[in-house]
gemmi code that builds the backbone of each chain (N, CA, C; Angstrom):
import gemmi

chains = {
    "A": [
        ("UNK", (70.651, 94.565, 45.496), (71.105, 93.867, 46.701), (72.156, 92.828, 46.373)),
        ("UNK", (73.327, 93.043, 46.734), (74.326, 91.995, 46.542), (74.422, 91.222, 47.847)),
        ("UNK", (74.367, 89.929, 47.667), (74.508, 89.133, 48.868), (75.974, 89.096, 49.262)),
        ("UNK", (76.199, 88.763, 50.466), (77.569, 88.640, 50.907), (78.211, 87.476, 50.167)),
        ("UNK", (79.495, 87.508, 50.127), (80.169, 86.480, 49.354), (80.171, 85.167, 50.099)),
        ("UNK", (79.056, 84.900, 50.689), (78.965, 83.688, 51.483), (78.083, 82.720, 50.733)),
        ("UNK", (78.624, 81.648, 50.383), (77.864, 80.701, 49.610), (77.755, 79.396, 50.376)),
        ("UNK", (76.545, 79.005, 50.601), (76.369, 77.865, 51.492), (76.072, 76.582, 50.743)),
        ("UNK", (76.542, 76.474, 49.538), (76.250, 75.242, 48.817), (77.053, 74.059, 49.338)),
        ("UNK", (78.116, 74.326, 50.036), (78.886, 73.223, 50.570), (78.482, 72.942, 52.008)),
        ("UNK", (77.269, 72.485, 52.149), (76.764, 72.198, 53.480), (77.458, 70.988, 54.069)),
        ("UNK", (77.338, 70.848, 55.358), (77.985, 69.735, 56.038), (77.331, 68.411, 55.662)),
        ("UNK", (76.105, 68.504, 55.220), (75.359, 67.287, 54.991), (75.811, 66.583, 53.729)),
        ("UNK", (75.554, 65.316, 53.694), (76.071, 64.534, 52.596), (75.175, 64.486, 51.370)),
        ("UNK", (74.050, 65.138, 51.427), (73.113, 65.046, 50.319), (73.700, 65.612, 49.042)),
        ("UNK", (73.299, 65.021, 47.966), (73.849, 65.550, 46.712), (72.979, 66.694, 46.240)),
        ("UNK", (73.601, 67.634, 45.661), (72.885, 68.828, 45.247), (72.622, 68.772, 43.758)),
        ("UNK", (71.520, 69.317, 43.400), (71.344, 69.486, 41.975), (72.007, 70.792, 41.576)),
        ("UNK", (72.243, 70.930, 40.323), (73.084, 72.009, 39.835), (72.725, 73.392, 40.339)),
        ("UNK", (71.479, 73.588, 40.680), (71.065, 74.936, 41.041), (71.420, 75.293, 42.479)),
        ("UNK", (72.161, 74.431, 43.166), (72.528, 74.754, 44.535), (71.326, 74.663, 45.447)),
        ("UNK", (71.222, 75.579, 46.345), (70.133, 75.552, 47.299), (68.794, 75.709, 46.597)),
        ("UNK", (67.904, 74.735, 46.814), (66.622, 74.775, 46.115), (65.785, 75.984, 46.519)),
        ("UNK", (66.103, 76.579, 47.622), (65.319, 77.734, 48.044), (65.821, 79.011, 47.383)),
        ("UNK", (66.826, 78.885, 46.586), (67.390, 80.087, 45.972), (68.586, 80.532, 46.787)),
        ("UNK", (69.738, 80.507, 46.200), (70.969, 80.750, 46.950), (71.013, 82.144, 47.569)),
        ("UNK", (70.325, 83.064, 46.967), (70.426, 84.430, 47.462), (69.273, 84.812, 48.378)),
        ("UNK", (68.382, 83.890, 48.604), (67.190, 84.314, 49.315), (67.443, 84.465, 50.809)),
        ("UNK", (66.757, 85.406, 51.347), (66.848, 85.683, 52.770), (66.407, 84.462, 53.575)),
        ("UNK", (65.368, 83.832, 53.118), (64.866, 82.665, 53.843), (65.874, 81.527, 53.822)),
        ("UNK", (66.477, 81.309, 52.689), (67.487, 80.251, 52.601), (68.640, 80.525, 53.557)),
        ("UNK", (69.035, 81.768, 53.611), (70.156, 82.103, 54.498), (69.791, 81.946, 55.960)),
        ("UNK", (68.614, 82.421, 56.309), (68.191, 82.325, 57.706), (67.998, 80.879, 58.129)),
        ("UNK", (67.466, 80.117, 57.220), (67.232, 78.711, 57.517), (68.561, 78.017, 57.813)),
        ("UNK", (69.548, 78.324, 56.996), (70.877, 77.774, 57.213), (71.434, 78.209, 58.566)),
        ("UNK", (71.264, 79.487, 58.817), (71.797, 80.052, 60.056), (71.122, 79.398, 61.271)),
        ("UNK", (69.815, 79.285, 61.191), (69.033, 78.648, 62.248), (69.535, 77.226, 62.499)),
        ("UNK", (69.699, 76.490, 61.412), (70.043, 75.084, 61.525), (71.498, 74.879, 61.951)),
        ("UNK", (72.373, 75.680, 61.372), (73.782, 75.549, 61.721), (74.019, 75.829, 63.199)),
        ("UNK", (73.246, 76.752, 63.708), (73.352, 77.053, 65.129), (72.962, 75.819, 65.958)),
        ("UNK", (71.909, 75.148, 65.518), (71.478, 73.937, 66.232), (72.517, 72.826, 66.115)),
        ("UNK", (73.052, 72.671, 64.917), (74.026, 71.597, 64.703), (75.295, 71.821, 65.534)),
        ("UNK", (75.658, 73.075, 65.694), (76.910, 73.336, 66.400), (76.735, 73.371, 67.918)),
        ("UNK", (75.525, 73.167, 68.360), (75.282, 73.083, 69.795), (76.057, 71.899, 70.382)),
        ("UNK", (76.619, 72.111, 71.527), (77.433, 71.056, 72.123), (76.585, 69.839, 72.494)),
        ("UNK", (77.089, 68.681, 72.136), (76.334, 67.454, 72.404), (76.513, 67.032, 73.858)),
        ("UNK", (75.419, 66.864, 74.581), (75.529, 66.427, 75.981), (76.161, 65.035, 76.096)),
        ("UNK", (76.828, 64.800, 77.202), (77.497, 63.523, 77.426), (76.560, 62.328, 77.392)),
        ("UNK", (75.303, 62.596, 77.696), (74.380, 61.462, 77.834), (74.358, 60.574, 76.599)),
        ("UNK", (74.643, 61.145, 75.432), (74.545, 60.343, 74.227), (75.728, 59.386, 74.062)),
        ("UNK", (76.909, 59.885, 74.376), (78.073, 58.997, 74.327), (77.912, 57.894, 75.374)),
        ("UNK", (77.388, 58.285, 76.538), (77.161, 57.287, 77.591), (76.153, 56.244, 77.145)),
        ("UNK", (75.117, 56.726, 76.503), (74.084, 55.820, 76.022), (74.668, 54.779, 75.069)),
        ("UNK", (75.482, 55.244, 74.133), (76.065, 54.306, 73.173), (76.987, 53.317, 73.861)),
        ("UNK", (77.716, 53.784, 74.859), (78.577, 52.857, 75.597), (77.756, 51.807, 76.335)),
        ("UNK", (76.642, 52.267, 76.894), (75.765, 51.312, 77.589), (75.201, 50.285, 76.623)),
        ("UNK", (74.800, 50.757, 75.471), (74.258, 49.839, 74.475), (75.311, 48.814, 74.078)),
        ("UNK", (76.515, 49.303, 73.975), (77.613, 48.422, 73.578), (77.873, 47.365, 74.638)),
        ("UNK", (77.854, 47.811, 75.883), (78.114, 46.871, 76.969), (77.004, 45.837, 77.090)),
        ("UNK", (75.811, 46.266, 76.786), (74.667, 45.372, 76.913), (74.669, 44.284, 75.852)),
        ("UNK", (75.478, 44.501, 74.840), (75.507, 43.532, 73.751), (76.212, 42.256, 74.130)),
        ("UNK", (75.694, 41.149, 73.681), (76.419, 39.897, 73.883), (77.754, 39.966, 73.145)),
        ("UNK", (78.778, 39.608, 73.845), (80.108, 39.785, 73.273), (80.361, 38.845, 72.107)),
        ("UNK", (79.816, 37.655, 72.230), (80.156, 36.700, 71.176), (79.121, 36.768, 70.058)),
        ("UNK", (79.595, 36.530, 68.903), (78.726, 36.552, 67.727), (78.208, 35.154, 67.469)),
        ("UNK", (76.964, 35.055, 67.209), (76.475, 33.792, 66.686), (75.504, 34.069, 65.559)),
        ("UNK", (75.348, 33.077, 64.732), (74.395, 33.314, 63.651), (73.495, 32.141, 63.458)),
    ],
    "B": [
        ("UNK", (72.801, 36.893, 65.479), (72.724, 38.334, 65.330), (74.111, 38.936, 65.428)),
        ("UNK", (74.448, 39.716, 64.426), (75.791, 40.291, 64.375), (75.930, 41.430, 65.363)),
        ("UNK", (77.128, 41.561, 65.899), (77.373, 42.665, 66.816), (77.423, 43.983, 66.036)),
        ("UNK", (77.153, 45.020, 66.771), (77.234, 46.338, 66.154), (78.708, 46.675, 65.921)),
        ("UNK", (79.001, 47.065, 64.724), (80.405, 47.320, 64.420), (80.852, 48.657, 65.008)),
        ("UNK", (82.156, 48.715, 65.184), (82.736, 49.932, 65.735), (82.473, 51.118, 64.802)),
        ("UNK", (82.541, 50.876, 63.530), (82.353, 51.990, 62.595), (80.905, 52.479, 62.618)),
        ("UNK", (79.988, 51.548, 62.827), (78.582, 51.949, 62.936), (78.399, 52.858, 64.152)),
        ("UNK", (79.020, 52.460, 65.226), (78.926, 53.260, 66.434), (79.535, 54.648, 66.221)),
        ("UNK", (80.687, 54.655, 65.587), (81.347, 55.938, 65.316), (80.460, 56.834, 64.451)),
        ("UNK", (79.828, 56.215, 63.476), (78.965, 57.012, 62.601), (77.732, 57.514, 63.331)),
        ("UNK", (77.233, 56.681, 64.219), (76.102, 57.128, 65.032), (76.481, 58.364, 65.834)),
        ("UNK", (77.623, 58.264, 66.472), (78.105, 59.402, 67.260), (78.220, 60.655, 66.402)),
        ("UNK", (78.747, 60.455, 65.211), (78.948, 61.585, 64.317), (77.652, 62.214, 63.839)),
        ("UNK", (76.609, 61.417, 63.833), (75.330, 61.920, 63.320), (74.524, 62.664, 64.379)),
        ("UNK", (74.962, 62.558, 65.623), (74.156, 63.122, 66.711), (73.878, 64.631, 66.566)),
        ("UNK", (74.873, 65.441, 66.207), (74.549, 66.870, 66.050), (73.439, 67.124, 65.025)),
        ("UNK", (73.497, 66.423, 63.908), (72.448, 66.592, 62.900), (71.102, 66.102, 63.405)),
        ("UNK", (71.132, 64.974, 64.095), (69.887, 64.428, 64.628), (69.249, 65.386, 65.629)),
        ("UNK", (70.084, 65.962, 66.446), (69.551, 66.914, 67.436), (68.958, 68.141, 66.750)),
        ("UNK", (69.650, 68.604, 65.733), (69.139, 69.777, 65.020), (67.786, 69.480, 64.376)),
        ("UNK", (67.702, 68.317, 63.760), (66.441, 67.941, 63.124), (65.354, 67.754, 64.188)),
        ("UNK", (65.727, 67.143, 65.299), (64.752, 66.904, 66.368), (64.226, 68.217, 66.950)),
        ("UNK", (65.110, 69.173, 67.133), (64.643, 70.475, 67.635), (63.728, 71.131, 66.613)),
        ("UNK", (64.085, 70.999, 65.357), (63.248, 71.573, 64.313), (61.847, 70.977, 64.344)),
        ("UNK", (61.779, 69.694, 64.616), (60.469, 69.041, 64.647), (59.693, 69.378, 65.912)),
        ("UNK", (60.356, 69.235, 67.040), (59.638, 69.353, 68.305), (59.545, 70.787, 68.806)),
        ("UNK", (60.462, 71.615, 68.386), (60.545, 72.992, 68.874), (60.756, 73.033, 70.379)),
        ("UNK", (61.435, 72.029, 70.865), (61.655, 71.947, 72.302), (62.919, 71.132, 72.561)),
        ("UNK", (63.877, 71.745, 73.225), (65.188, 71.119, 73.367), (65.145, 69.811, 74.157)),
        ("UNK", (64.363, 69.769, 75.230), (64.305, 68.549, 76.042), (63.644, 67.407, 75.288)),
        ("UNK", (62.523, 67.721, 74.678), (61.840, 66.691, 73.897), (62.721, 66.229, 72.751)),
        ("UNK", (63.462, 67.156, 72.202), (64.345, 66.816, 71.087), (65.397, 65.804, 71.527)),
        ("UNK", (65.999, 66.042, 72.662), (67.037, 65.117, 73.124), (66.461, 63.752, 73.484)),
        ("UNK", (65.260, 63.738, 74.039), (64.614, 62.448, 74.293), (64.378, 61.698, 72.983)),
        ("UNK", (63.981, 62.468, 72.008), (63.727, 61.884, 70.697), (65.005, 61.317, 70.077)),
        ("UNK", (66.071, 62.034, 70.229), (67.365, 61.560, 69.713), (67.773, 60.292, 70.441)),
        ("UNK", (67.563, 60.272, 71.737), (67.892, 59.087, 72.519), (67.125, 57.862, 72.025)),
        ("UNK", (65.806, 58.045, 71.851), (64.981, 56.965, 71.316), (65.503, 56.496, 69.957)),
        ("UNK", (65.874, 57.461, 69.158), (66.354, 57.161, 67.811), (67.623, 56.325, 67.856)),
        ("UNK", (68.534, 56.695, 68.743), (69.788, 55.953, 68.847), (69.546, 54.520, 69.316)),
        ("UNK", (68.662, 54.383, 70.277), (68.356, 53.030, 70.778), (67.736, 52.183, 69.670)),
        ("UNK", (66.786, 52.782, 68.962), (66.146, 52.062, 67.850), (67.164, 51.696, 66.779)),
        ("UNK", (68.003, 52.656, 66.445), (68.999, 52.420, 65.388), (69.933, 51.292, 65.795)),
        ("UNK", (70.280, 51.297, 67.067), (71.163, 50.254, 67.579), (70.491, 48.888, 67.449)),
        ("UNK", (69.245, 48.842, 67.871), (68.519, 47.569, 67.854), (68.351, 47.016, 66.439)),
        ("UNK", (68.124, 47.896, 65.519), (67.875, 47.393, 64.170), (69.013, 47.707, 63.212)),
        ("UNK", (70.210, 47.732, 63.751), (71.340, 48.098, 62.903), (71.507, 47.158, 61.723)),
        ("UNK", (70.999, 45.950, 61.881), (71.170, 44.992, 60.794), (70.330, 45.338, 59.573)),
        ("UNK", (69.313, 46.137, 59.802), (68.490, 46.504, 58.652), (69.074, 47.683, 57.876)),
        ("UNK", (70.154, 48.229, 58.400), (70.817, 49.278, 57.641), (71.725, 48.652, 56.598)),
        ("UNK", (71.594, 49.137, 55.374), (72.425, 48.601, 54.310), (73.681, 49.436, 54.179)),
        ("UNK", (74.817, 48.811, 54.488), (76.073, 49.551, 54.375), (76.219, 50.127, 52.974)),
        ("UNK", (76.741, 51.298, 52.933), (76.906, 51.930, 51.627), (75.776, 52.891, 51.299)),
        ("UNK", (74.646, 52.713, 51.984), (73.576, 53.679, 51.776), (73.733, 54.803, 52.801)),
        ("UNK", (72.890, 55.783, 52.696), (73.028, 56.996, 53.497), (72.552, 56.779, 54.939)),
        ("UNK", (73.519, 56.660, 55.831), (73.166, 56.407, 57.238), (72.372, 57.566, 57.825)),
        ("UNK", (72.767, 58.757, 57.453), (72.080, 59.919, 58.006), (70.598, 59.914, 57.612)),
        ("UNK", (70.338, 59.597, 56.364), (68.945, 59.539, 55.911), (68.188, 58.446, 56.660)),
        ("UNK", (68.851, 57.347, 56.872), (68.244, 56.218, 57.597), (67.890, 56.648, 59.023)),
        ("UNK", (68.821, 57.333, 59.662), (68.586, 57.793, 61.033), (67.485, 58.852, 61.092)),
        ("UNK", (67.493, 59.748, 60.129), (66.445, 60.772, 60.101), (65.068, 60.128, 59.948)),
        ("UNK", (65.030, 59.052, 59.168), (63.754, 58.360, 58.975), (63.269, 57.775, 60.298)),
        ("UNK", (64.178, 57.163, 61.026), (63.812, 56.589, 62.327), (63.336, 57.684, 63.270)),
        ("UNK", (64.087, 58.763, 63.295), (63.739, 59.852, 64.210), (62.366, 60.426, 63.876)),
        ("UNK", (62.151, 60.610, 62.604), (60.885, 61.189, 62.168), (59.709, 60.257, 62.512)),
        ("UNK", (59.875, 58.977, 62.247), (58.820, 58.024, 62.578), (58.527, 58.026, 64.065)),
        ("UNK", (59.584, 58.088, 64.838), (59.436, 58.120, 66.287), (58.667, 59.381, 66.715)),
        ("UNK", (59.028, 60.484, 66.121), (58.358, 61.740, 66.450), (56.861, 61.656, 66.173)),
        ("UNK", (56.498, 61.170, 65.005), (55.079, 61.138, 64.668), (54.325, 60.096, 65.476)),
        ("UNK", (54.993, 59.002, 65.823), (54.262, 58.018, 66.617), (54.065, 58.529, 68.045)),
        ("UNK", (55.054, 59.266, 68.549), (54.846, 59.882, 69.871), (53.732, 60.915, 69.829)),
        ("UNK", (53.726, 61.641, 68.729), (52.728, 62.695, 68.612), (51.328, 62.103, 68.572)),
        ("UNK", (51.207, 60.997, 67.874), (49.900, 60.348, 67.820), (49.494, 59.864, 69.204)),
        ("UNK", (50.452, 59.305, 69.915), (50.143, 58.793, 71.253), (49.689, 59.902, 72.184)),
        ("UNK", (50.339, 61.023, 72.050), (50.025, 62.108, 72.972), (48.919, 63.011, 72.460)),
        ("UNK", (48.313, 62.604, 71.376), (47.234, 63.430, 70.870), (47.684, 64.815, 70.461)),
        ("UNK", (48.831, 64.841, 69.862), (49.347, 66.041, 69.234), (49.739, 67.157, 70.173)),
        ("UNK", (49.812, 66.901, 71.465), (50.189, 68.024, 72.314), (51.690, 68.316, 72.262)),
        ("UNK", (52.373, 67.575, 71.424), (53.802, 67.817, 71.262), (54.062, 69.217, 70.710)),
        ("UNK", (53.182, 69.588, 69.820), (53.349, 70.898, 69.196), (53.232, 72.006, 70.225)),
        ("UNK", (53.887, 73.051, 69.986), (53.864, 74.233, 70.832), (52.452, 74.551, 71.322)),
        ("UNK", (52.325, 74.683, 72.624), (51.027, 75.090, 73.164), (50.733, 76.461, 72.584)),
        ("UNK", (49.839, 76.425, 71.648), (49.758, 77.555, 70.703), (49.545, 78.896, 71.388)),
        ("UNK", (49.896, 79.887, 70.684), (49.735, 81.212, 71.262), (51.003, 81.724, 71.876)),
        ("UNK", (51.654, 80.914, 72.684), (52.822, 81.409, 73.405), (53.908, 81.883, 72.454)),
        ("UNK", (54.287, 80.971, 71.596), (55.330, 81.314, 70.646), (54.858, 82.402, 69.695)),
        ("UNK", (53.641, 82.258, 69.276), (53.108, 83.213, 68.317), (53.075, 84.605, 68.918)),
        ("UNK", (52.697, 84.665, 70.179), (52.612, 85.971, 70.818), (53.991, 86.591, 70.972)),
        ("UNK", (54.949, 85.714, 71.199), (56.294, 86.217, 71.385), (56.872, 86.776, 70.089)),
        ("UNK", (56.275, 86.362, 69.035), (56.793, 86.777, 67.742), (56.278, 88.158, 67.372)),
        ("UNK", (57.104, 89.098, 67.536), (56.731, 90.437, 67.118), (57.096, 90.594, 65.658)),
        ("UNK", (56.100, 90.616, 64.840), (56.401, 90.711, 63.419), (56.509, 92.168, 62.996)),
        ("UNK", (57.648, 92.485, 62.566), (57.762, 93.802, 61.953), (58.357, 93.622, 60.582)),
        ("UNK", (58.042, 94.510, 59.708), (58.479, 94.319, 58.336), (59.991, 94.102, 58.271)),
        ("UNK", (60.357, 93.024, 57.648), (61.779, 92.724, 57.565), (62.371, 93.398, 56.347)),
        ("UNK", (63.497, 93.984, 56.559), (64.184, 94.542, 55.412), (65.196, 93.527, 54.942)),
        ("UNK", (65.555, 93.661, 53.711), (66.503, 92.707, 53.162), (67.759, 92.651, 54.006)),
        ("UNK", (68.128, 91.432, 54.367), (69.375, 91.270, 55.084), (69.292, 91.619, 56.547)),
        ("UNK", (68.130, 92.019, 56.999), (68.052, 92.443, 58.386), (67.060, 91.616, 59.182)),
        ("UNK", (66.692, 90.532, 58.599), (65.751, 89.668, 59.278), (66.408, 89.073, 60.510)),
        ("UNK", (65.752, 89.223, 61.603), (66.298, 88.732, 62.860), (66.104, 87.231, 62.964)),
        ("UNK", (67.119, 86.557, 63.507), (67.031, 85.106, 63.620), (65.895, 84.689, 64.561)),
        ("UNK", (65.663, 85.502, 65.561), (64.587, 85.194, 66.507), (63.222, 85.262, 65.812)),
        ("UNK", (63.055, 86.240, 64.991), (61.815, 86.343, 64.227), (61.663, 85.144, 63.292)),
        ("UNK", (62.783, 84.777, 62.725), (62.742, 83.660, 61.801), (62.319, 82.378, 62.522)),
        ("UNK", (62.912, 82.182, 63.690), (62.584, 80.999, 64.482), (61.096, 80.982, 64.805)),
        ("UNK", (60.605, 82.129, 65.192), (59.181, 82.246, 65.513), (58.296, 81.920, 64.318)),
        ("UNK", (58.732, 82.364, 63.180), (57.953, 82.106, 61.965), (57.972, 80.622, 61.629)),
        ("UNK", (59.119, 80.020, 61.796), (59.268, 78.595, 61.524), (58.340, 77.773, 62.421)),
        ("UNK", (58.209, 78.226, 63.663), (57.342, 77.526, 64.603), (55.882, 77.540, 64.174)),
        ("UNK", (55.542, 78.521, 63.400), (54.147, 78.625, 62.997), (53.789, 77.724, 61.821)),
        ("UNK", (54.776, 77.153, 61.211), (54.483, 76.277, 60.076), (53.931, 74.942, 60.561)),
        ("UNK", (53.052, 74.352, 59.768), (52.644, 72.967, 60.062), (53.862, 72.054, 59.986)),
        ("UNK", (53.846, 70.954, 60.765), (55.035, 70.101, 60.827), (55.481, 69.619, 59.459)),
        ("UNK", (54.521, 69.232, 58.630), (54.944, 68.643, 57.355), (55.700, 69.654, 56.493)),
        ("UNK", (55.273, 70.897, 56.565), (55.977, 71.925, 55.793), (57.321, 72.263, 56.428)),
        ("UNK", (57.314, 72.305, 57.754), (58.556, 72.658, 58.439), (59.622, 71.602, 58.182)),
        ("UNK", (59.242, 70.345, 58.319), (60.253, 69.310, 58.116), (60.741, 69.308, 56.670)),
        ("UNK", (59.846, 69.567, 55.740), (60.263, 69.565, 54.334), (61.280, 70.673, 54.058)),
        ("UNK", (61.006, 71.849, 54.541), (61.914, 72.945, 54.242), (63.236, 72.787, 55.000)),
        ("UNK", (63.184, 72.157, 56.151), (64.417, 71.891, 56.898), (65.269, 70.842, 56.177)),
        ("UNK", (64.629, 69.770, 55.778), (65.382, 68.698, 55.113), (66.030, 69.193, 53.832)),
        ("UNK", (65.294, 69.974, 53.084), (65.786, 70.440, 51.788), (66.696, 71.657, 51.936)),
        ("UNK", (66.265, 72.585, 52.726), (66.984, 73.856, 52.773), (68.111, 73.924, 53.788)),
        ("UNK", (68.108, 72.985, 54.741), (69.112, 73.076, 55.791), (69.905, 71.787, 55.987)),
        ("UNK", (69.235, 70.659, 55.998), (69.951, 69.409, 56.270), (70.715, 68.912, 55.066)),
        ("UNK", (70.435, 69.458, 53.916), (71.208, 69.126, 52.735), (70.770, 67.877, 51.994)),
        ("UNK", (69.548, 67.426, 52.232), (69.067, 66.264, 51.502), (68.514, 66.678, 50.149)),
        ("UNK", (68.575, 65.732, 49.240), (67.954, 65.962, 47.944), (66.446, 65.755, 48.092)),
        ("UNK", (65.692, 66.192, 47.092), (64.246, 65.959, 47.133), (63.938, 64.468, 47.238)),
        ("UNK", (64.718, 63.674, 46.525), (64.475, 62.233, 46.544), (64.709, 61.661, 47.943)),
        ("UNK", (65.791, 62.097, 48.560), (66.080, 61.599, 49.906), (65.017, 62.066, 50.893)),
        ("UNK", (64.635, 63.321, 50.774), (63.617, 63.853, 51.679), (62.303, 63.100, 51.513)),
        ("UNK", (61.979, 62.774, 50.279), (60.745, 62.036, 50.015), (60.803, 60.665, 50.676)),
        ("UNK", (61.971, 60.062, 50.622), (62.134, 58.755, 51.233), (62.015, 58.847, 52.759)),
        ("UNK", (62.657, 59.854, 53.305), (62.602, 60.044, 54.754), (61.164, 60.255, 55.216)),
        ("UNK", (60.421, 61.024, 54.466), (59.049, 61.342, 54.859), (58.031, 60.334, 54.331)),
        ("UNK", (58.480, 59.380, 53.569), (57.566, 58.384, 53.035), (56.494, 58.975, 52.142)),
        ("UNK", (56.882, 59.883, 51.280), (55.907, 60.467, 50.370), (56.562, 60.700, 49.013)),
        ("UNK", (55.793, 61.237, 48.097), (56.304, 61.455, 46.743), (57.198, 62.686, 46.683)),
        ("UNK", (58.092, 62.673, 45.714), (58.979, 63.811, 45.520), (58.175, 65.096, 45.289)),
        ("UNK", (57.125, 64.963, 44.499), (56.283, 66.134, 44.221), (55.658, 66.710, 45.478)),
        ("UNK", (55.327, 65.824, 46.413), (54.744, 66.276, 47.677), (55.742, 67.117, 48.457)),
        ("UNK", (56.987, 66.642, 48.476), (58.036, 67.407, 49.164), (58.195, 68.773, 48.507)),
        ("UNK", (58.233, 68.768, 47.197), (58.411, 70.032, 46.482), (57.299, 71.008, 46.816)),
        ("UNK", (56.091, 70.511, 46.853), (55.006, 71.452, 47.109), (54.996, 71.901, 48.572)),
        ("UNK", (55.408, 71.022, 49.480), (55.499, 71.443, 50.885), (56.575, 72.514, 51.077)),
        ("UNK", (57.703, 72.299, 50.418), (58.779, 73.290, 50.515), (58.290, 74.625, 49.969)),
        ("UNK", (57.619, 74.526, 48.859), (57.127, 75.739, 48.224), (56.124, 76.474, 49.121)),
        ("UNK", (55.237, 75.714, 49.713), (54.252, 76.343, 50.608), (54.908, 76.886, 51.864)),
        ("UNK", (55.895, 76.134, 52.357), (56.603, 76.612, 53.549), (57.289, 77.938, 53.264)),
        ("UNK", (57.904, 77.999, 52.119), (58.621, 79.215, 51.774), (57.666, 80.392, 51.613)),
        ("UNK", (56.560, 80.121, 50.954), (55.579, 81.186, 50.764), (55.035, 81.657, 52.115)),
        ("UNK", (54.787, 80.685, 52.985), (54.246, 81.010, 54.296), (55.245, 81.831, 55.117)),
        ("UNK", (56.493, 81.427, 55.053), (57.525, 82.172, 55.780), (57.651, 83.594, 55.244)),
        ("UNK", (57.609, 83.701, 53.961), (57.684, 85.041, 53.358), (56.523, 85.888, 53.830)),
        ("UNK", (55.389, 85.239, 53.910), (54.186, 85.952, 54.315), (54.290, 86.405, 55.772)),
        ("UNK", (54.662, 85.473, 56.638), (54.767, 85.797, 58.064), (55.817, 86.880, 58.291)),
        ("UNK", (56.908, 86.751, 57.572), (58.026, 87.670, 57.796), (57.951, 88.912, 56.914)),
        ("UNK", (56.903, 88.960, 56.153), (56.685, 90.123, 55.285), (57.846, 90.376, 54.358)),
        ("UNK", (58.337, 89.287, 53.830), (59.375, 89.426, 52.813), (58.680, 89.431, 51.464)),
        ("UNK", (58.927, 90.424, 50.697), (58.179, 90.528, 49.445), (59.017, 90.163, 48.232)),
        ("UNK", (60.262, 89.831, 48.473), (61.154, 89.694, 47.324), (61.058, 88.407, 46.564)),
        ("UNK", (60.002, 88.225, 45.813), (59.926, 87.020, 44.992), (61.066, 86.976, 43.996)),
        ("UNK", (61.483, 88.140, 43.580), (62.527, 88.209, 42.563), (63.861, 87.680, 43.062)),
        ("UNK", (63.963, 87.553, 44.377), (65.209, 87.019, 44.926), (65.527, 85.635, 44.403)),
        ("UNK", (64.500, 84.929, 44.037), (64.699, 83.511, 43.795), (65.115, 83.180, 42.394)),
        ("UNK", (65.032, 84.143, 41.533), (65.453, 83.863, 40.189), (64.461, 82.956, 39.496)),
        ("UNK", (64.819, 82.520, 38.340), (63.862, 81.809, 37.526), (63.741, 80.348, 37.898)),
        ("UNK", (63.050, 80.072, 38.956), (62.714, 78.668, 39.121), (61.208, 78.526, 39.185)),
        ("UNK", (60.772, 77.342, 38.839), (59.345, 77.146, 38.629), (58.557, 77.343, 39.915)),
        ("UNK", (59.157, 76.942, 41.010), (58.401, 76.943, 42.259), (58.032, 78.350, 42.692)),
        ("UNK", (58.957, 79.271, 42.513), (58.706, 80.601, 43.047), (57.528, 81.271, 42.364)),
        ("UNK", (57.172, 80.783, 41.204), (56.038, 81.370, 40.504), (54.756, 81.174, 41.299)),
        ("UNK", (54.797, 80.179, 42.194), (53.598, 79.898, 42.965), (53.372, 80.876, 44.100)),
        ("UNK", (54.391, 81.610, 44.435), (54.251, 82.541, 45.530), (53.328, 83.660, 45.095)),
        ("UNK", (52.167, 83.645, 45.649), (51.207, 84.643, 45.211), (51.433, 85.940, 45.951)),
        ("UNK", (51.143, 86.984, 45.313), (51.425, 88.283, 45.909), (50.491, 88.590, 47.059)),
        ("UNK", (50.895, 88.212, 48.218), (50.066, 88.524, 49.369), (50.709, 89.694, 50.081)),
        ("UNK", (49.909, 90.584, 50.469), (50.484, 91.768, 51.085), (49.689, 92.154, 52.319)),
        ("UNK", (49.541, 91.194, 53.186), (48.739, 91.425, 54.385), (49.393, 92.505, 55.255)),
        ("UNK", (48.568, 93.183, 55.970), (49.104, 94.266, 56.794), (49.758, 93.710, 58.041)),
    ],
}
model = gemmi.Model(1)
for chain_id, residues in chains.items():
    chain = gemmi.Chain(chain_id)
    for i, (resn, *xyz) in enumerate(residues, 1):
        res = gemmi.Residue()
        res.name, res.seqid = resn, gemmi.SeqId(i, " ")
        for name, pos in zip(("N", "CA", "C"), xyz):
            atom = gemmi.Atom()
            atom.name, atom.element = name, gemmi.Element(name[0])
            atom.pos, atom.b_iso = gemmi.Position(*pos), 0.0
            res.add_atom(atom)
        chain.add_residue(res)
    model.add_chain(chain)
structure = gemmi.Structure()
structure.add_model(model)
structure.setup_entities()
């Protein structure tokens, strides 16, 4: 079984990898599916409510800094 | 109290897709996941001063989200988890051939894992955290994460009837996968 020339060691996440790449085994079916499952979730469009929420939080903040 | 910096806000925004993915993985429910992300953002905003610049913001946020998830779960007496049976019944398990495992089957199998195993395998295998970071996020030992990942993987293989232990090559963990061949 040759895996496709798709190597997912360069994930979007910032975590550092140990030399062996994906700890689940780079060629494993489970590792690939897990990536696929997760990448699909990550690429889901973010609803506006979150940007709105952050803007509200920002507005609610006292403008002046004191310490 | 210092104001929240613009860069902190920008980073929060940038982390939302990952947070949502992790939240769905935990809750197995899109609506609950988004509520959880919302709670996480509010909490992160409130305690932004406890974040140490230069450290991993994503890990910090995942920790908040995870804590929030478990505290909600405790409050609700664990009914957060899939009302059992439904998902399981939907999962038609048929022997998976190499490379032909359906994503829907995989999702169903993932749902059957206990939360601690599911989060471990997600953090390590999908979110890109190191064992050390995952251990910190989950507030447990590195060895605990390793064994959860290992059990999660074995369980998934079992549910999905994947028999290819040899796929994993020579790593110590895969040796633990016992040859189960349930019908």
